[in-house]
PyMOL Python script that loads the backbone (N, CA, C, O; Angstrom):
from pymol import cmd

cmd.read_pdbstr("""\
ATOM      1  N   UNK A   1       5.149   9.703   8.683  1.00  0.00           N
ATOM      2  CA  UNK A   1       6.040   8.571   8.486  1.00  0.00           C
ATOM      3  C   UNK A   1       6.141   8.283   6.996  1.00  0.00           C
ATOM      4  O   UNK A   1       5.127   8.072   6.330  1.00  0.00           O
ATOM      5  N   UNK A   2       7.333   8.272   6.483  1.00  0.00           N
ATOM      6  CA  UNK A   2       7.540   7.986   5.068  1.00  0.00           C
ATOM      7  C   UNK A   2       7.701   6.484   4.902  1.00  0.00           C
ATOM      8  O   UNK A   2       8.743   5.923   5.242  1.00  0.00           O
ATOM      9  N   UNK A   3       6.658   5.827   4.373  1.00  0.00           N
ATOM     10  CA  UNK A   3       6.716   4.380   4.235  1.00  0.00           C
ATOM     11  C   UNK A   3       7.106   3.946   2.825  1.00  0.00           C
ATOM     12  O   UNK A   3       6.969   2.769   2.491  1.00  0.00           O
ATOM     13  N   UNK A   4       7.591   4.872   1.985  1.00  0.00           N
ATOM     14  CA  UNK A   4       8.061   4.532   0.643  1.00  0.00           C
ATOM     15  C   UNK A   4       9.564   4.778   0.593  1.00  0.00           C
ATOM     16  O   UNK A   4      10.017   5.915   0.726  1.00  0.00           O
ATOM     17  N   UNK A   5      10.338   3.704   0.401  1.00  0.00           N
ATOM     18  CA  UNK A   5      11.792   3.839   0.343  1.00  0.00           C
ATOM     19  C   UNK A   5      12.339   2.718  -0.523  1.00  0.00           C
ATOM     20  O   UNK A   5      12.143   1.539  -0.228  1.00  0.00           O
ATOM     21  N   UNK A   6      13.024   3.093  -1.592  1.00  0.00           N
ATOM     22  CA  UNK A   6      13.639   2.124  -2.501  1.00  0.00           C
ATOM     23  C   UNK A   6      12.631   1.114  -3.042  1.00  0.00           C
ATOM     24  O   UNK A   6      12.937  -0.074  -3.148  1.00  0.00           O
ATOM     25  N   UNK A   7      11.433   1.579  -3.381  1.00  0.00           N
ATOM     26  CA  UNK A   7      10.358   0.737  -3.910  1.00  0.00           C
ATOM     27  C   UNK A   7       9.919  -0.352  -2.942  1.00  0.00           C
ATOM     28  O   UNK A   7       9.328  -1.344  -3.368  1.00  0.00           O
ATOM     29  N   UNK A   8      10.188  -0.195  -1.670  1.00  0.00           N
ATOM     30  CA  UNK A   8       9.662  -1.086  -0.644  1.00  0.00           C
ATOM     31  C   UNK A   8       8.678  -0.283   0.192  1.00  0.00           C
ATOM     32  O   UNK A   8       8.965   0.839   0.607  1.00  0.00           O
ATOM     33  N   UNK A   9       7.517  -0.873   0.432  1.00  0.00           N
ATOM     34  CA  UNK A   9       6.453  -0.172   1.145  1.00  0.00           C
ATOM     35  C   UNK A   9       5.992  -1.037   2.305  1.00  0.00           C
ATOM     36  O   UNK A   9       5.935  -2.261   2.193  1.00  0.00           O
ATOM     37  N   UNK A  10       5.666  -0.398   3.415  1.00  0.00           N
ATOM     38  CA  UNK A  10       5.213  -1.072   4.624  1.00  0.00           C
ATOM     39  C   UNK A  10       3.691  -1.190   4.594  1.00  0.00           C
ATOM     40  O   UNK A  10       2.997  -0.187   4.428  1.00  0.00           O
ATOM     41  N   UNK A  11       3.172  -2.398   4.751  1.00  0.00           N
ATOM     42  CA  UNK A  11       1.726  -2.623   4.804  1.00  0.00           C
ATOM     43  C   UNK A  11       1.254  -2.354   6.228  1.00  0.00           C
ATOM     44  O   UNK A  11       1.782  -2.917   7.187  1.00  0.00           O
ATOM     45  N   UNK A  12       0.256  -1.488   6.352  1.00  0.00           N
ATOM     46  CA  UNK A  12      -0.262  -1.109   7.669  1.00  0.00           C
ATOM     47  C   UNK A  12      -1.082  -2.212   8.312  1.00  0.00           C
ATOM     48  O   UNK A  12      -1.274  -2.198   9.528  1.00  0.00           O
ATOM     49  N   UNK A  13      -1.571  -3.167   7.533  1.00  0.00           N
ATOM     50  CA  UNK A  13      -2.423  -4.218   8.082  1.00  0.00           C
ATOM     51  C   UNK A  13      -1.631  -5.454   8.519  1.00  0.00           C
ATOM     52  O   UNK A  13      -1.794  -5.925   9.644  1.00  0.00           O
ATOM     53  N   UNK A  14      -0.776  -5.982   7.639  1.00  0.00           N
ATOM     54  CA  UNK A  14      -0.036  -7.209   7.974  1.00  0.00           C
ATOM     55  C   UNK A  14       1.365  -6.911   8.509  1.00  0.00           C
ATOM     56  O   UNK A  14       2.078  -7.831   8.912  1.00  0.00           O
ATOM     57  N   UNK A  15       1.768  -5.640   8.517  1.00  0.00           N
ATOM     58  CA  UNK A  15       3.052  -5.200   9.069  1.00  0.00           C
ATOM     59  C   UNK A  15       4.245  -5.840   8.374  1.00  0.00           C
ATOM     60  O   UNK A  15       5.238  -6.174   9.020  1.00  0.00           O
ATOM     61  N   UNK A  16       4.148  -6.014   7.045  1.00  0.00           N
ATOM     62  CA  UNK A  16       5.269  -6.528   6.264  1.00  0.00           C
ATOM     63  C   UNK A  16       5.737  -5.455   5.296  1.00  0.00           C
ATOM     64  O   UNK A  16       4.962  -4.593   4.884  1.00  0.00           O
ATOM     65  N   UNK A  17       7.004  -5.518   4.939  1.00  0.00           N
ATOM     66  CA  UNK A  17       7.561  -4.623   3.936  1.00  0.00           C
ATOM     67  C   UNK A  17       7.630  -5.379   2.622  1.00  0.00           C
ATOM     68  O   UNK A  17       8.295  -6.410   2.518  1.00  0.00           O
ATOM     69  N   UNK A  18       6.931  -4.852   1.614  1.00  0.00           N
ATOM     70  CA  UNK A  18       6.800  -5.539   0.338  1.00  0.00           C
ATOM     71  C   UNK A  18       7.188  -4.613  -0.807  1.00  0.00           C
ATOM     72  O   UNK A  18       7.324  -3.403  -0.625  1.00  0.00           O
ATOM     73  N   UNK A  19       7.366  -5.203  -2.000  1.00  0.00           N
ATOM     74  CA  UNK A  19       7.669  -4.414  -3.191  1.00  0.00           C
ATOM     75  C   UNK A  19       6.450  -3.589  -3.592  1.00  0.00           C
ATOM     76  O   UNK A  19       5.315  -3.925  -3.257  1.00  0.00           O
ATOM     77  N   UNK A  20       6.711  -2.506  -4.315  1.00  0.00           N
ATOM     78  CA  UNK A  20       5.644  -1.607  -4.760  1.00  0.00           C
ATOM     79  C   UNK A  20       4.618  -2.342  -5.629  1.00  0.00           C
ATOM     80  O   UNK A  20       3.446  -1.965  -5.643  1.00  0.00           O
ATOM     81  N   UNK A  21       5.041  -3.383  -6.351  1.00  0.00           N
ATOM     82  CA  UNK A  21       4.119  -4.114  -7.222  1.00  0.00           C
ATOM     83  C   UNK A  21       3.061  -4.892  -6.436  1.00  0.00           C
ATOM     84  O   UNK A  21       2.078  -5.346  -7.020  1.00  0.00           O
ATOM     85  N   UNK A  22       3.244  -5.050  -5.135  1.00  0.00           N
ATOM     86  CA  UNK A  22       2.285  -5.757  -4.288  1.00  0.00           C
ATOM     87  C   UNK A  22       1.211  -4.836  -3.728  1.00  0.00           C
ATOM     88  O   UNK A  22       0.408  -5.259  -2.896  1.00  0.00           O
ATOM     89  N   UNK A  23       1.184  -3.579  -4.174  1.00  0.00           N
ATOM     90  CA  UNK A  23       0.221  -2.595  -3.692  1.00  0.00           C
ATOM     91  C   UNK A  23      -0.555  -2.019  -4.862  1.00  0.00           C
ATOM     92  O   UNK A  23      -0.023  -1.884  -5.964  1.00  0.00           O
ATOM     93  N   UNK A  24      -1.815  -1.678  -4.620  1.00  0.00           N
ATOM     94  CA  UNK A  24      -2.613  -0.991  -5.630  1.00  0.00           C
ATOM     95  C   UNK A  24      -2.235   0.477  -5.634  1.00  0.00           C
ATOM     96  O   UNK A  24      -1.827   1.032  -4.614  1.00  0.00           O
ATOM     97  N   UNK A  25      -2.378   1.105  -6.804  1.00  0.00           N
ATOM     98  CA  UNK A  25      -2.083   2.520  -6.949  1.00  0.00           C
ATOM     99  C   UNK A  25      -3.376   3.283  -7.200  1.00  0.00           C
ATOM    100  O   UNK A  25      -4.321   2.753  -7.785  1.00  0.00           O
ATOM    101  N   UNK A  26      -3.405   4.530  -6.752  1.00  0.00           N
ATOM    102  CA  UNK A  26      -4.564   5.387  -6.930  1.00  0.00           C
ATOM    103  C   UNK A  26      -4.133   6.688  -7.587  1.00  0.00           C
ATOM    104  O   UNK A  26      -3.003   7.140  -7.398  1.00  0.00           O
ATOM    105  N   UNK A  27      -5.020   7.284  -8.350  1.00  0.00           N
ATOM    106  CA  UNK A  27      -4.748   8.590  -8.938  1.00  0.00           C
ATOM    107  C   UNK A  27      -5.073   9.721  -7.967  1.00  0.00           C
ATOM    108  O   UNK A  27      -4.777  10.881  -8.254  1.00  0.00           O
ATOM    109  N   UNK A  28      -5.675   9.403  -6.825  1.00  0.00           N
ATOM    110  CA  UNK A  28      -6.050  10.395  -5.833  1.00  0.00           C
ATOM    111  C   UNK A  28      -4.846  10.682  -4.931  1.00  0.00           C
ATOM    112  O   UNK A  28      -4.675  10.043  -3.893  1.00  0.00           O
ATOM    113  N   UNK A  29      -4.018  11.641  -5.335  1.00  0.00           N
ATOM    114  CA  UNK A  29      -2.801  11.957  -4.577  1.00  0.00           C
ATOM    115  C   UNK A  29      -3.088  12.763  -3.318  1.00  0.00           C
ATOM    116  O   UNK A  29      -2.227  12.861  -2.444  1.00  0.00           O
ATOM    117  N   UNK A  30      -4.270  13.338  -3.209  1.00  0.00           N
ATOM    118  CA  UNK A  30      -4.622  14.050  -1.976  1.00  0.00           C
ATOM    119  C   UNK A  30      -4.890  13.057  -0.848  1.00  0.00           C
ATOM    120  O   UNK A  30      -4.500  13.292   0.296  1.00  0.00           O
ATOM    121  N   UNK A  31      -5.549  11.959  -1.168  1.00  0.00           N
ATOM    122  CA  UNK A  31      -5.859  10.951  -0.154  1.00  0.00           C
ATOM    123  C   UNK A  31      -4.672  10.014   0.103  1.00  0.00           C
ATOM    124  O   UNK A  31      -4.458   9.580   1.235  1.00  0.00           O
ATOM    125  N   UNK A  32      -3.900   9.703  -0.949  1.00  0.00           N
ATOM    126  CA  UNK A  32      -2.742   8.812  -0.849  1.00  0.00           C
ATOM    127  C   UNK A  32      -1.509   9.551  -1.349  1.00  0.00           C
ATOM    128  O   UNK A  32      -1.119   9.370  -2.503  1.00  0.00           O
ATOM    129  N   UNK A  33      -0.882  10.379  -0.516  1.00  0.00           N
ATOM    130  CA  UNK A  33       0.198  11.260  -0.974  1.00  0.00           C
ATOM    131  C   UNK A  33       1.511  10.566  -1.331  1.00  0.00           C
ATOM    132  O   UNK A  33       2.335  11.180  -2.009  1.00  0.00           O
ATOM    133  N   UNK A  34       1.747   9.348  -0.923  1.00  0.00           N
ATOM    134  CA  UNK A  34       3.009   8.654  -1.213  1.00  0.00           C
ATOM    135  C   UNK A  34       2.987   8.035  -2.598  1.00  0.00           C
ATOM    136  O   UNK A  34       3.039   6.813  -2.737  1.00  0.00           O
ATOM    137  N   UNK A  35       2.911   8.862  -3.613  1.00  0.00           N
ATOM    138  CA  UNK A  35       2.905   8.370  -4.984  1.00  0.00           C
ATOM    139  C   UNK A  35       1.617   7.680  -5.375  1.00  0.00           C
ATOM    140  O   UNK A  35       1.590   6.959  -6.372  1.00  0.00           O
ATOM    141  N   UNK A  36       0.552   7.878  -4.624  1.00  0.00           N
ATOM    142  CA  UNK A  36      -0.724   7.244  -4.932  1.00  0.00           C
ATOM    143  C   UNK A  36      -0.818   5.807  -4.471  1.00  0.00           C
ATOM    144  O   UNK A  36      -1.761   5.105  -4.836  1.00  0.00           O
ATOM    145  N   UNK A  37       0.139   5.353  -3.678  1.00  0.00           N
ATOM    146  CA  UNK A  37       0.148   3.969  -3.204  1.00  0.00           C
ATOM    147  C   UNK A  37      -0.816   3.810  -2.032  1.00  0.00           C
ATOM    148  O   UNK A  37      -0.725   4.534  -1.041  1.00  0.00           O
ATOM    149  N   UNK A  38      -1.733   2.865  -2.153  1.00  0.00           N
ATOM    150  CA  UNK A  38      -2.656   2.565  -1.059  1.00  0.00           C
ATOM    151  C   UNK A  38      -1.858   1.820   0.012  1.00  0.00           C
ATOM    152  O   UNK A  38      -1.152   0.867  -0.319  1.00  0.00           O
ATOM    153  N   UNK A  39      -1.946   2.221   1.290  1.00  0.00           N
ATOM    154  CA  UNK A  39      -1.057   1.682   2.332  1.00  0.00           C
ATOM    155  C   UNK A  39      -1.353   0.256   2.783  1.00  0.00           C
ATOM    156  O   UNK A  39      -0.737  -0.220   3.737  1.00  0.00           O
ATOM    157  N   UNK A  40      -2.277  -0.436   2.124  1.00  0.00           N
ATOM    158  CA  UNK A  40      -2.589  -1.831   2.449  1.00  0.00           C
ATOM    159  C   UNK A  40      -2.264  -2.672   1.221  1.00  0.00           C
ATOM    160  O   UNK A  40      -2.686  -2.337   0.114  1.00  0.00           O
ATOM    161  N   UNK A  41      -1.522  -3.758   1.404  1.00  0.00           N
ATOM    162  CA  UNK A  41      -1.087  -4.576   0.266  1.00  0.00           C
ATOM    163  C   UNK A  41      -2.275  -5.267  -0.406  1.00  0.00           C
ATOM    164  O   UNK A  41      -3.370  -5.318   0.152  1.00  0.00           O
ATOM    165  N   UNK A  42      -2.048  -5.791  -1.600  1.00  0.00           N
ATOM    166  CA  UNK A  42      -3.110  -6.417  -2.387  1.00  0.00           C
ATOM    167  C   UNK A  42      -3.744  -7.585  -1.653  1.00  0.00           C
ATOM    168  O   UNK A  42      -4.965  -7.744  -1.687  1.00  0.00           O
ATOM    169  N   UNK A  43      -2.937  -8.406  -0.988  1.00  0.00           N
ATOM    170  CA  UNK A  43      -3.471  -9.567  -0.268  1.00  0.00           C
ATOM    171  C   UNK A  43      -4.403  -9.134   0.857  1.00  0.00           C
ATOM    172  O   UNK A  43      -5.495  -9.682   1.009  1.00  0.00           O
ATOM    173  N   UNK A  44      -3.975  -8.155   1.639  1.00  0.00           N
ATOM    174  CA  UNK A  44      -4.780  -7.693   2.766  1.00  0.00           C
ATOM    175  C   UNK A  44      -6.043  -6.982   2.291  1.00  0.00           C
ATOM    176  O   UNK A  44      -7.113  -7.159   2.872  1.00  0.00           O
ATOM    177  N   UNK A  45      -5.922  -6.186   1.244  1.00  0.00           N
ATOM    178  CA  UNK A  45      -7.086  -5.473   0.726  1.00  0.00           C
ATOM    179  C   UNK A  45      -8.101  -6.453   0.136  1.00  0.00           C
ATOM    180  O   UNK A  45      -9.306  -6.276   0.320  1.00  0.00           O
ATOM    181  N   UNK A  46      -7.631  -7.477  -0.565  1.00  0.00           N
ATOM    182  CA  UNK A  46      -8.526  -8.494  -1.105  1.00  0.00           C
ATOM    183  C   UNK A  46      -9.201  -9.261   0.010  1.00  0.00           C
ATOM    184  O   UNK A  46     -10.393  -9.557  -0.076  1.00  0.00           O
ATOM    185  N   UNK A  47      -8.462  -9.589   1.056  1.00  0.00           N
ATOM    186  CA  UNK A  47      -9.025 -10.288   2.205  1.00  0.00           C
ATOM    187  C   UNK A  47     -10.101  -9.431   2.863  1.00  0.00           C
ATOM    188  O   UNK A  47     -11.141  -9.947   3.272  1.00  0.00           O
ATOM    189  N   UNK A  48      -9.859  -8.126   2.968  1.00  0.00           N
ATOM    190  CA  UNK A  48     -10.812  -7.197   3.578  1.00  0.00           C
ATOM    191  C   UNK A  48     -12.093  -7.109   2.761  1.00  0.00           C
ATOM    192  O   UNK A  48     -13.185  -7.082   3.328  1.00  0.00           O
ATOM    193  N   UNK A  49     -11.976  -7.063   1.435  1.00  0.00           N
ATOM    194  CA  UNK A  49     -13.139  -6.934   0.558  1.00  0.00           C
ATOM    195  C   UNK A  49     -13.938  -8.223   0.526  1.00  0.00           C
ATOM    196  O   UNK A  49     -15.167  -8.174   0.457  1.00  0.00           O
ATOM    197  N   UNK A  50     -13.282  -9.372   0.575  1.00  0.00           N
ATOM    198  CA  UNK A  50     -13.970 -10.655   0.509  1.00  0.00           C
ATOM    199  C   UNK A  50     -14.824 -10.922   1.741  1.00  0.00           C
ATOM    200  O   UNK A  50     -15.807 -11.659   1.655  1.00  0.00           O
ATOM    201  N   UNK A  51     -14.477 -10.347   2.869  1.00  0.00           N
ATOM    202  CA  UNK A  51     -15.246 -10.594   4.102  1.00  0.00           C
ATOM    203  C   UNK A  51     -16.435  -9.761   4.163  1.00  0.00           C
ATOM    204  O   UNK A  51     -17.195  -9.839   5.128  1.00  0.00           O
TER     205      UNK A  51
END
""", "prot")
cmd.dss("prot")
cmd.show_as("cartoon", "prot")
cmd.util.cbc("prot")
cmd.orient("prot")
């Protein structure tokens, strides 16, 4: 599933489509092949880490 289209990305956790700036980027393109974008938005990832 290609979740990168026109700089809008689908968050797998909250099921919202957000701008690319709302996602963290990784240099590990093997693990995150869609331009290095982590598939969980910043809000959801921060919530996950805080718990």
